[in-house]
N, C-alpha and C positions, 0 to 999 in steps of 0.2 A: 504493500500500500504506500503510495506517494503522499506523505503527510504535508508537504509544503503547500500545495494548493488548498487542501482541506483547512489548514491553519488560516490562510487568508480569508477563506469563506467564513470561517467561524468568527474572525475579527469583525467582518461585515455584519454577520447575524447578531453578534453581541451588541454592536453599535446600534442596530435597528431596534433591538429590544430595549436598550438603554433610552432611546428616544421615546418609546412608548411609556416607559416608566416616568420620564421627566414630564410628560404631558399630565400625568396624574399628580406628580410631585408639586406642580404649580397650581393645583386646584384643591378643593376640599377632599380630604382623604376619608373614605369610609372603611372602617375596620370591623371585620367579623372574626370569629375564632373557629379553628378546626376542633376535632374531637380531643386532641391532646392539649387544647387551650393555647396553642401557638397562634399568633395573629396572622390574618390574611387580608390583603387589600386588593382593590381592583387593579393595581399595578402589577402584583404578583401574577394575576391571571392574564393580563394583557401581554406581559413578557413571555409567559408560558406558551400562549397560543402563537405568538410571533416566532419563537424559537422552534417549536415543534413543526410548524408549517414550513419553515425554511429548511430544517434538517430532513424532513420527508422529501422535499424536492432535491436536496443535495445528495442524499444517500438512502433511497427508499428501501434498500435491503437491510439496513442496520436498525435494530430496535433502539428505542429511547426510553430511559427512565428519568422522569422529572419529579421534583418534589411535589408538584401539583397533580401528578398522575402516578403515584407510587404504589398503587394497589395491584401490582402485578405479582401473581403468586411465585414463590421461589421455585416451584416445580417447573414453571415456564422459563424464568430467567436464569436458572442454574446452568442451562445449556448454552447460554450466550458466550461465544468466544470473543466477540467484539461488539461494543454498544456505546451509545451516547449516555452520559450521566450529567444532568442539568439541574442547576438551581437558578430559576429565572430571576429571583430577587433574594440574594443572600444578605441578611441583615435587615429583615422587615422592621424590627424594633428601631433600628437606626433610621430607617426610612420614615417611620411614623414620627420620630423625634426631629426629623429634618436636619440632621447633622452631617449629611452627605456621605457617611461611612457605610455604604451598601454597594453591592456589586452584582453583576450578571456573571454567572459561572457556567462555562461549557467545557466538558471534558470528554475525551474518547478513551474508553477502557479496553484493554486487550489482555486477556488471561489474568485478570485481577489487578493489573497495574495501569496507571494513567499514562498514556503515551502522547497525548495532546491536551493542552489546556489553555483557555482564554479567561482572563478575569478582567472585566471592564467596570470601571468606576464612573458612572455617567456624570455625576456632579463635578467631579474633579477633572473630567476629560482625559483620563489616563487609562490605557489598556496594557495589561501584561499578557504576554503570549509565549508559548513554548511548545516544542514537540521533540520527541526522541530523535536524536541524530541531527537536529537543527539548532538547538540551543534555546536560550531564553532572552526575551527582549521586552522593552518598555516603549510604548508610543505615548508621547506627551507633546502637545503643541504641534502635532503633525510630524514630529521628528522621531524616528525609530532608532533606538540604541540598544546594543547588547547589554545584558546585566549579568552580574555574578556575585555570589556571596563573598564576604570579606574574611580576612583573618580576624580572629576573635580579639576584641578590644581589651586593653589592659584592665579596664573596668567594664565588663560585658553589659550589653543592653538586652534585656529580656522584654519581649512584647507579650501582652496579656489581653484577654478578652475584655471588651468594654461592658458587655451586658450579662456575662455568665461567670462572674467570679464566685468561687465557692471556697469552703473550708479546706478542701484538698489542695487547691492552688495556693492558698495562703501558707499552708504547711510546706509545700514544695519551695516556695520563694524563701521561706524562713530558713530552709536548709541549703539553699544555693549559696555559692560564693558571693562576696560583695558585688553589687550590680546596680544599674539603673533600670527602671521599668517604664515602658511605654504602654498606653492603653489604646487599642484600636478595635474597630468593629469589622465583622465579615471576613472575607478571605484576604483582606488587605494585610492581615498579620503574616500570612505566608509570603506576601509580596515584599514586605519590609525585610524579611530574611533574604529573599532572592536578590534584591537590589543592593544589599550590603548596608542597610540602615539599622539593622539589629542583628543580634547573634544567636538568640535562642527563643523559641516559642513553645512553651509547655501548655498542653491543654488537658485539664482534668475533668472538666464539665462535659455534658453530653453534646455530641454532634452526630449528624447523619452523613451518610456517604456522599450525598450531593453537595454538602457544605464544604467538603475538603478536596474533592478530586482535582478540580481545575487548579487551585492554588498549590496543591501537592505537586502536580506536574511542573508548574512554573518554578517552584523552589528547588525541586530535584534537578531539573535541567540547568539550573543556575549554579549547582554545586552542593546543594543541601542534602541532608539525609533525613528521612521521615520515618520514625520508629514508634512502635506501640509502647505503652507503659502498662505494667512494670517490666515486661520481658524483653524490650528493645528489639523486637522483630520488625521486619518491614510491614508498613501499613498496607493492607490489601482490600480489594473491593469484590463484592458479590460472592463472598465465600460462605455465607450463612443465610438463614431464613430472615433474620431481622436486619435492618439497614442502619443500625447504630454502630458508630465507631467505638473502639475502646479508647481510653486515654492515650495520648500520643505526644511526641516531642519533635520539633523541627530544629535541626542542628545546622547552623550556617557553615561551620568548619568541622567536619567529622573528625579530622586528625587532632583536634584540640583535646580530646579525652574527657568530654563532659561526664561520661558515666562514672569515671573514677572520682572526678572532682565533686560531683553531687553526692556520692557516697561518703566522701571525706569531710564534706562541709558540716 
């Protein structure tokens, strides 16, 4: 599969979905709630329909799993070798708060691993994109630049969730070496690691697979490592009936030896 043209198509699709979101963002926002009490807005649905319509035209043979159409039985999807994994509006709480820290996430999964990812932040006008064998990039102000993780700072920067901080995260941070902390919403946390603005992203709170796949790909192709907690195994997708991720950690510089430093702290 030639990922280069697919990546460009996904950048376009994410931008179109972002436009649909911004139309709602500038008007009155109606909020309902799903069965799990997570918020849902008309922007989530507009972006969902936009992305699925475009992906169906782009690759009619590939199935698609979206947050807004996630009721696909595992018996059906367990046989998927390659599929699209989409979060049409990642960070709905940030969208409702109108702080701009929400994204459109489109990922292509192959054999449990993300091989293509696009994270588009409509308010900021920034798109992060990556694909296996191609690398990771950031588009800002119409300019595309390659991005890469950095060597860990003398005083590391840890990026944490803006809306999902919990006691387990507080305990993790208490046992980490001396550091500074940044708070960000949505998949932008992955992207801060990918572009070399932060060194570590620990996630102890709940996430679903569509929340992480696109950002995972961007971070990984930029040089990061994404591991589960507490076993430090590679984070994988579509390997079980439920779609919840375990806790995980995104490491900007794998050679830094974070596992030993966290144990010793």
